[in-house]
N, C-alpha and C positions, 0 to 999 in steps of 0.2 A: 688348521695350514697344515699342509701335505708338505713335504719336507722337498719340493720343489718349487714353493711358493715365498716370497720377502717381502717383507715391511719396507715402507716407505712412510713416514707420516703417522703412526700409527696403524697405516691399511692394507690390507693384505694384495699383493700384487701376483700376480702369472709372468713368468719369465717369458723373453719377447718368445722365444723360439716354439713355447705352448701356444703363444699368441697368433704367430705367423701360424701356424699348423692348423687352429680353430677357424681361422682366416680361408685358406686352403678346404678345411674339409667343408665350410659352407659356398665355398666357391664352387667345389664338383657336386653339391648337390643340390645347387640352384637348379628349379624344373625347367627357366628358359634355357639355362644353358644344355641341360639331358635333351631337351624338347630338339633344338640346333643339332645337337650329336644323334641322337638318332634319325633324324631325317638326311645329315651328311648321310649315314650309313646307309639307310636306303638307296639312296641316290648313285653312290659309289658299286653299291652290289648289285641294280639296274643295270648301269655301265660295264663290270666286269661281264655279266651272264651276256648282254650285249655283242661283247667285243668278242667273249667265246664262241658264240653262235655264229656271229660273222667269221672268225677264224676257221671254224670246222667246215665250214661249208665250201665244197672246192668249184669254184669258176669255170663254166665250158662253156666252147658256141653253141651257140644256138643250130649250127650245120651237124654238129656232133649231138647236141640233145633227139634230133630228128632220126640219126642213125640209133643212138640209143632207142627211142619206143619202135622203131622197125625192126631190132633185133629186141626187144621186150624182155629191156634188160630195165627197167624204170617199173618200181613197183608202186609210189604214188607222185603225185604233182600239185601244187598250190598255183593255180595260173592268176595274174595282175595285172592290168594295164601295165606295169614297168617290168617286171622280172617273173621268171618264172622257177622258184625251188620243191625241192625233194627230195624223195632216197631213192637208192637204185635198191637192185637187187642183191648184188655184190656187197660183202662187208671189207670192213678191215681189220689189220691185225688183229685189232681187241674185240672182235665179233660182231661189231658194231654195223647198221649197214651205213653204207656211205652216202652222205648228202651232196648233191649240189646246186648250183646257183647257173640260172641264164638269163641274158635279154632277149627276148623276142622282138622279131621285126616286128611283128601286127598279129594281134591275134584275131582268127577267125575262126567262123565253124571250119572249115578245113581240117584244121589242127586236132579241134575236137574230133572230129570223127575219124583221125589217124590214129591218134589214142584209145578211143574207143576201140576200134576196133583191133589194136593189139594189145586190147585188156587193159589198159594201165588206169588207173584212180585216180581221177582230179579232181579238184574241186575249182572254183572260179570265185576270185575275190576282188574288191573293188581295192583301188591302193588306198588305206588308210593309215599307211606309216607320217603321215606328216606331223601327228602331235608328236610322236618318237623323235621323232627327225628335230621340233623345237625343242623337247625336254631336254636331248642330250647334245645335241648344237648352241643353243641360249639358254637355257633354266641353269642347268649346270653350271656350265664355266663361270657364267658370271656371279652367278648366286654361292660358287667358291669363293671368288675375288673379294667379293662385298663380304662374307664372314672372314676373312684373314684378313681384310683393312679394317670390320670392322674391330677384329680381336685386337690389332696391333694398336688401334687411336687407343683403349682402353690402358693398353701398356704403357705408351706413352703420354696418359695423363689427360686422356680427354681431345683429346686436338680432333678426331673426327667429329665429335662432338659440337665441335665450335666451327668447323670448317661446313656442316648442316646447318646449322642453328642460321638461320638466315630471315626468319620471321620477324615481324614488327614488333609482336609482343614480349614483355617481359613480367612475369609472375613473380610478388614479392610474398614472402612466406613471413609469416611471424613469429618472433623469437624464442624458440626451443629451451632455450639456455633456463636456468634457476632466476624467479626474480632478485633483483636487485633494488635496492634501496641505499640514501644517503648516509645509511648507516655502515653501509657495507664498502664506504669511500673514505680513507682517513687521508687526512692534510686535505689542500686545497681549499680551504676555509670559505674566501672569497669569492671562489669562482661556484663553488654550491649554495652560496648565498643569492647569487644571481639568476643561477637557474634556477632557486624555489620559487621564485617570482613566475619563470614557466609552467611550474606546476600550480601555483595557485590562478591562471592564467587556464588551464585546463579543467582546473575544477571548477571555479568559479569563474567561466567567461563574463557572466551578466554584469559584475561589478567593474568591469573596464569601461565596457560599453554605457553604462549610467555615466560613468563623470567623460564619455565622451571620445576616451582612448580605443584603440583597436590592441590584439593579440599581435606579440611580434610575429612577423609571417618567416623568417629563417633568423636562425641561433649560428654563428658560426665558431666553433674551439680553435683555438690554434695554441701551438706551445709543442717543445719537442718531443722528439718520439718515444714512448713509455711511460709517460705521465697520466695516463688515464682517462683519455680524452673518450672514448668510445665507451668505460667504463659510465661515467657520469651521464652520456647520452643514456645508456640505460634506464640508471638509477633515476632520472628525469622521467621515463616511461613507468616506471615499477611504482616509483611514489602518487604519480597523477592516476595509475592502473588501467591504461589506455593502452592498446596497440601497438608494437615499436618492430616496426620494419630495419632492419640495416641490411643498408644496399653497397657495396662497394662501387668509387668512380671506375674499373675502368669495367666494371658488369654492360657500361651503355655504349661503348666501341666496339663495331664490328669491321670487317675488311670489307662492307660493302657499304656503299654511300647511302644515307638515307635510314638506316639500319637504326643506328644512336637518338635520331628526331625522333624518329617512331616511338621506340620505348621511353623514352622521355615523357611525348605527351598519356599514352598506355601507365605508366606511375601514376604520372598524376590522377588518373579517371579513377583507379584505381584506389588514390591513398581516399578523394572525397564519399565513393562509396564507403571506405568503411572510418570516417570521422565517427569521432574524433579521433587521432590518432597521431604518434612520431615517425615522422619517415629521416634516418640517419645514414646520410653521404659520405662513406669515410674516404678517406686520400679523393680530398675531391679537386687539388691540381691537377689529376687526373685527367678532368674535362675541363678546368676552370682558367683553365692557362690563358693568359692576355692573349687576342687576338691578335695577330699579323697579315703581312702576305704569306697568301695561300703558295701550293710545292708548283704551281701551274700556271701561269697569267696572272697571277693575282688573284687567283679564286681561292673559294674556301674549302676545308679538307673539312672532312667526318666528324673532327675534334669539333672543328667552329662550329659546324652544323648546330651539336649537339649541344653547345653551349648557347646558342643564340635561340635553341628550343627550352633552355630551361631557364633564358632570361622572359622570356617570353611567358612561358605559364607564371614563371613567380609573379610578374608583372600583371598579371592578370588573376592573379589567384585570391579568393576573397578569404578576408582571416576571417572571418565569421564560422567559415566551415568546421574552423577547431583544428585541421589540421597542420603541425608544425614541421618546417623542415630542418633538422639540424645538419650541422657538415662539421667535419675535424679535416686536419691538416697543418703539416710542420714546414711549409712552406708559402706564407699568407703571400710573401714581398709578388712572386709572379701571379698570384693569381689579378683576372679582368678586374678592370676598375668598375667596370657596371655591373658584377656580380655584389662586388662587398657596398656598393652605392646604398641609400636607407631607402625601403621600401622591400627589397629583397632578402637582404644577412640586413637587417636590420639593430643586431648586436654581436658584438664579438665580446667573448669570450676567453681568455688567456688563463690557459691550464699550463704555467708554469714549473719548474722545479720546485721540489720541497726543500724547506728550510731543514734547519733542527732541530725541531717541535714537531715538523710533521713527518721528518723523515724517523723519528722514533715512535710517533703515532701509528705509520705504515709497517713497521716493523712490530707491532705491539698484534697490529690485526692478522699477518702473515704468520706470525708463531702461535696466534692460540691453537693452529692444531698440532703443534709440536710438543713432544715429550720433553720438556727443558729441565734442566739442570737448578738447580740452588746458584748455582755460580756467575749464571748467564747475565750481564748487564747489557740492557737494549740500549741504554744511553753512550756508553762508549762505544757501542756496533755505529749508534749513527752517527757519534763525532768521529769515525773513520773511515764513513762514507760520503763525505763531500762532493755537492754534484750527483751522484747517485740518483733516478729517478723512480718512481713503483715501481715498474718492471725488475730494472736490477735489484731493487730492494727484495724483489721476493725470489730470484734468482740465489742471491744470500742466503734466505733460510732455506732455500729447497739443497744446495749446496751444502750446507752445513749438516741438514740430514742425512744426506749421500755421505760425508762423512763421517760422521756416529755410523754408521750401516757399514762404511768401510771395516772401522778396528772392531766391530762385535760389541758395539754401545748397545745399551738401553736407554741412554739418554742425550743428550743434546748438549754439548756443555761449550764453556766461552773457548777454549781451545778451537773446539769444530767451527763456530763463527770466525776466530783470527783463521783458519785456515781455509774459509772459504772466500773470505775477504781477501787473503792472500791471493788465492790464485785466480778471482775476477779480476785483480787489478794486473798481478804483474802475471799470470797463468802457473801451468801447473809446474809441480818440482822436478826436474829433471836428476833424479838420481842418479839415471845410469852415465853421466858426464861429471866425470872424478875428473879435477883439477889436481897439476900435480902441486908438489911444494911450492916451487918457484911464485906459480899463478895465487896459489889459495893466499899465501903473505903480501902478494899485490893489493889483491882486491879487497883483502882486510884492512888495511891502511888506506885504500883508497874510499872504502866504506865508514871507515874511522874516521877521515878526514874531512866528509860529509857533516858525521854524526855530530864532532867537537867543534866546526865551526857553528853551528845548528844553535848548541847549546849556549854558544859564547857573543855571538852577536844580538843585539839591543832587541831587534824585530824577530827573533829566528821562533818559530814555532817549539813546542816541546816533541821530542825525538820521541818515538811509541814504540820501533821495532828496526831491530839492524840485522841482518841477515849475509849472508855468503854462501849461501846453496842456491845453485845455478835456477831460473825458473826462464818459459816461457821459451822464443826463440834466442835471442842472446843475451838476455839479463843473464850474467856471472853472479850480479847482488843488489840489494836495493835497502833505501834505510828511507823507512818511515815516520810521518813525524805526525800529529796529531794536533787539528785547528782548537784551541780555545774556544773559541768561539765564531758564530758566520761574519762573513765579511764581504761588503759588497763594494768595498773601495779601498785603493793601498795606494799608500802615500808614496814620494820618491825615494824617503828612506827604508820603505818597506823594499820598494823594488830592489834597490842595492843592495840587501842583504840578501834578499834572493839570491842574485846573482852569483855572489860571495858563497851562499852555499850551493851551489852549483860547481865554482870550481874550487871547493873544497877537494875534492878526489885527488884532483889533475897535482895540485900544488904540494899534496901529499905523499902522494906516488914522487914526486918532484927533491922531495926535501931528503926522506929518507932512503930512497932507491936510488937516488943521480940520474932517472931518467923518466921519460913517460912512455906510455904504451897509449893504444886505443880503445882501451876502455872510457876513456873522457871522452869520444865524440860528439854522443847525444848531451851533456851536459854544457859542451859547447858551445852547441846551436843553440840548444833552449836560452843560453845566457844570453848570445847573442842577439835571437830575437828577442828578449824582454828588453837588451838596452837601443836593440833599433824602434821600436814603441815607443819606448819612454823618450825618442829624437823627436820623430818624425809623427808621430798621433798625441803625443800625451805634451809637447811642449815644456820638456825636463833638460832643457837644452841651455844654457846661458846665450853662446853663439848664434845659437837659430829664433831664440826667441820664443814667447809663447802664439805659435804657430805651428798650422800639422803640413805636412810634406807628402803627398800622392794620394789621389781617390780612392781609395779600400770598397770594395762592394763585396759583404760577407751573406752568406744566408744567415738569416736573423737567427732560425733554430736551428739551423745543421753549422755548429762550429765547424772550423779547419778547411773549410774550404771558401775561399779569400781569393777575390782578383784586384792587384792592385796596379791604379793607371796612375802613370807616370805625369808628374806635371810641373815638375821644375828643372831649373839650367843643369849644364856639365858643374859649373862655379858650385852650385847648392850639393849635389851630390858629393864634390868630394869633404866638402863641411861636414855634411852629414855621416860619411865614413868614418871619416877623422874626430867626429864625436863619439863614435861608435866605440870604436876603438879606444879612446881616452876611457871610458867609464868603464871600459872594461878589465884595463890594466891596472886602471886606480885600483879596482875589488882586488885583484889578481895580488898587488903589492900587497893588500890591506888583509889578505888571507895569509900570506906568506909572514906577516908579520906576527900573526896570531897563532899559526903552528909553529913557527920557532916559541914562540914565547912558552907554549904547551908541549912541549917536543915532550914530555917527559908522562905525559897525561895520553899524550898519542900511541907510544910505545905500549902501554899497561892496556889503554880499547884495544888495540890492534890486537896485541897476546890472547887478551879474553875472545875476541870473536874470533880468532885461529882456531882457539880450544875448542868454543862450545859451536862454533857453526853461525848458532843466533842467539841474540843477546835486548831484552826489555829495554824499555826505558827508564827504569829504575836502576840497572846495573852502570847506564851512561853517566846520569846525574852523578850516582855516589862517586864515578870515578871524577867528573867536574870540579864535583865539590869539593876533593879530598887535596 
């Protein structure tokens, strides 16, 4: 390995500068590029020579030309039906014969006799400069513009190709990536079990036919982004040993109406020729969105025509041909109902976020390529990453390797994994953002309040780490809790304890420092949203009873994007506001009592945190136990 190389995950990598340099060398050494470069050079040389030749010729009147002939000043002449050019017997300043150019009135035998009588050497030619004019007036300008446009299109990501690609055909190419099997997919056991049946159908199609059944025409995999839907589809193809053709839903849509439908027809025709095989359409919602009124006078736009063609093809698709259509989406609620009915996408497979056991299996799979130290505990890493999907966990492993490389270590340690998780959750450390003494003290008491309340309330999860090192955009500190076990439900007591933990930082500032700051803005927002959810969605209000208020429309696998439609009166809205305020204020009073009774522990914890800037959960538990 050269001195300019570096190693990530046990593999030697070239620096980015050298990679770009190699790419540039390949670009300049491209034979096609050299051909066009030489062609442009030749055409420009011809253009320069042509212009130079024209400039050196002095255009004279025809009468003066006749005078030169009679005065024996013409040495040679070339006569065409359009112009007469030649050289004079006179020379210029450089000693070269002067050239002339004139336009004759009409060529006749009398002119020939005059030139012959006066000793002029002349040549008669037919006008053949049409080719030259065609090249210089049409081919060269438009050719140059075309080359410049093509170069700009490549630099802009192939826009020119997309504009000119108006053909109807779509060419599907087999997957060239390494073969993937179910052994390469960790977790998602329920999804793998359902997909294994599809593998059996492709391997032994006669078994299901003997029972009078048929192979499913389509399989739709739904789930949050990054859960491995594409990887599972490739694993099905790898297990069955059949060609796998991945296509994105956006590849069908063009700016010209009718192209998408023609490409769908071409796609299914090619699939029948290559059967048995698997067609995988990623991001199906790009073309499978529910149909509605078109943009103009109720007509169908290009996307709807493409969807109609897919429905027609799948409805008339013969399942005995051995072709299975698989698709993936994270927005199943917006797909057209006709696309979801039986006979098209017969089976829906949920690929959900992994639980604790699956996260540990995924981490072990990605950690195989890492050189790990003995202190690495992937179980703890899995516990620290609730809600993470497979792509996030793979990123954690990669960030840990980068962290080890940054500190010049030969192995990835548990500290590298901790730093990688902190970076992904809270953002990178902002070491240049130094807090003054007053701010550092305030942040220390703020985070100590969170940690102390989390350890004292009955249902609080154990504190794993507390830090006052600034991270990300606006985080001046954070308190991380380590879930003991996976939870899918929350009781009323647990939700109230969560609100109490969120309010711990603000209450600690008020008790110790006598005033409050803007550092608790996000805590108050999350506490208010939790209380609002308890009142309006979970029926945890005694005044309002077991009812829900507001029609919530939330994307199933894209949390955070929610629209609430109001369906209650102003009087009810007033009661909702009062109940939310009562819940938050009750927990505020409870946290004030907890921190007042444990003021000594709060001071000790804040002092230790201010001194070390980061402490682990064991140190917090020790202070609380004393």
